[in-house]
C-alpha positions as CSV (number, residue, x, y, z in Angstrom):
1,X,0.0,0.1,0.0
2,X,1.3,3.4,-1.0
3,X,1.1,6.4,1.2
4,X,0.8,9.8,-0.4
5,X,2.1,13.1,1.2
6,X,0.1,16.1,-0.1
7,X,2.0,19.3,-0.2
8,X,1.7,22.7,-1.7
9,X,4.9,24.6,-2.9
10,X,6.0,28.0,-4.0
11,X,8.0,28.6,-7.1
12,X,10.0,31.8,-7.0
13,X,12.4,32.4,-9.9
14,X,14.9,35.3,-10.0
15,X,17.5,35.4,-12.7
16,X,17.1,31.8,-13.7
17,X,17.5,30.6,-10.1
18,X,14.8,29.0,-8.0
19,X,14.3,29.9,-4.4
20,X,14.9,26.7,-2.4
21,X,14.9,26.1,1.4
22,X,16.8,23.7,3.8
23,X,15.2,22.6,7.0
24,X,17.1,22.4,10.1
25,X,19.3,19.2,10.3
26,X,18.7,18.3,6.8
27,X,21.2,18.2,3.8
28,X,18.6,18.5,1.0
29,X,16.8,21.7,-0.3
30,X,13.0,21.7,-1.1
31,X,10.8,24.3,-2.6
32,X,9.1,26.4,0.2
33,X,5.7,25.3,1.3
34,X,4.4,22.4,3.1
35,X,1.3,20.1,4.1
36,X,-2.0,21.6,4.3
37,X,-4.2,21.8,7.6
38,X,-7.5,20.2,7.5
39,X,-10.0,22.1,5.3
40,X,-7.3,24.5,3.9
41,X,-7.3,25.2,0.2
42,X,-3.9,25.3,-1.8
43,X,-4.0,29.1,-1.5
44,X,-4.5,29.1,2.1
45,X,-1.7,26.5,2.8
46,X,0.7,28.2,0.7
47,X,0.2,31.7,2.2
48,X,0.3,30.2,5.8
49,X,3.5,28.1,5.1
50,X,5.5,30.7,3.3
51,X,4.7,33.2,6.0
52,X,5.9,30.6,8.6
53,X,9.0,29.6,6.8
54,X,10.2,32.7,5.1
55,X,8.4,35.6,6.8
56,X,6.9,37.1,3.6
57,X,3.4,37.6,2.5
58,X,2.2,36.0,-0.8
59,X,-0.2,38.2,-2.8
60,X,-3.1,35.7,-3.5
61,X,-4.2,37.7,-6.6
62,X,-0.8,36.8,-8.3
63,X,-1.0,33.1,-7.6
64,X,-0.7,31.0,-10.8
65,X,-0.9,27.1,-10.8
66,X,2.3,25.6,-12.4
67,X,1.6,22.0,-12.1
68,X,1.4,18.9,-9.8
69,X,4.4,16.7,-9.5
70,X,4.9,13.4,-7.9
71,X,7.9,11.3,-6.7
72,X,9.4,9.1,-4.1
73,X,9.3,11.0,-0.8
74,X,12.9,11.9,0.2
75,X,14.0,10.1,3.4
76,X,10.9,7.9,3.6
77,X,10.1,4.3,3.1
78,X,9.9,3.1,-0.5
79,X,6.0,2.9,-0.5
80,X,5.7,6.8,0.5
81,X,5.4,9.3,-2.3
82,X,4.9,12.9,-2.1
83,X,2.6,14.8,-4.4
84,X,3.4,18.6,-4.7
85,X,1.0,21.2,-6.2
86,X,3.2,24.2,-7.3
87,X,2.3,27.9,-7.8
88,X,4.2,31.0,-8.6
89,X,3.2,34.3,-7.0
90,X,4.4,37.7,-6.0
91,X,5.4,38.5,-2.4
92,X,6.0,41.4,-0.1
93,X,8.5,41.6,2.7
94,X,12.0,40.5,3.2
95,X,12.9,36.8,2.9
96,X,14.2,35.5,6.1
97,X,14.5,31.8,7.2
98,X,12.1,31.1,10.1
99,X,10.5,28.3,12.0
100,X,12.1,24.9,10.9
101,X,14.1,26.6,8.1
102,X,17.8,26.7,8.6
103,X,18.6,28.6,5.4
104,X,17.4,29.4,1.8
105,X,19.4,29.4,-1.4
106,X,18.8,30.5,-4.9
107,X,19.5,27.4,-6.9
108,X,20.2,26.8,-10.6
109,X,19.5,23.8,-12.8
110,X,23.1,22.7,-12.2
111,X,22.1,22.4,-8.5
112,X,19.5,19.8,-9.4
113,X,21.2,17.1,-7.4
114,X,20.9,19.2,-4.2
115,X,17.0,19.1,-4.0
116,X,14.5,16.2,-3.2
117,X,13.4,13.9,-5.9
118,X,10.1,15.7,-6.4
119,X,11.9,18.9,-6.7
120,X,14.2,17.4,-9.3
121,X,11.2,16.8,-11.4
122,X,10.0,20.3,-10.9
123,X,13.4,21.6,-11.9
124,X,13.3,19.5,-15.0
125,X,9.9,21.0,-15.8
126,X,11.1,24.5,-15.2
127,X,14.3,23.8,-17.3
128,X,12.3,22.4,-20.2
129,X,10.2,25.5,-20.3
130,X,13.5,27.5,-20.2
131,X,12.4,29.3,-16.9
132,X,15.8,28.2,-15.4
């Protein structure tokens, strides 16, 4: 039986680089975002998670769906997969790591090996579209 982890992530691209975050005690980067609370929409989850993780406010009027991606969940048993619904969107405020985030970095496609398996698929998607 396969277990699915449902997540929502924010894709923020500047100068061909993707904003990525590394949790405390981890060595792999992920796209910022997280799991939804019961009853939350994708938009509500994304706004809450990004505020908690990076201290900025996402402008809900600018959110645009990029796609949903699925892969083996990093660091989990073989029968655990993650499904990540991704959105772009403008933000206000200063990016600062907060909560469980140790640091954030702007990664290029050459850094693909530094991100989780599902994020590797997202990097491939962005690269195919020449966004990064």
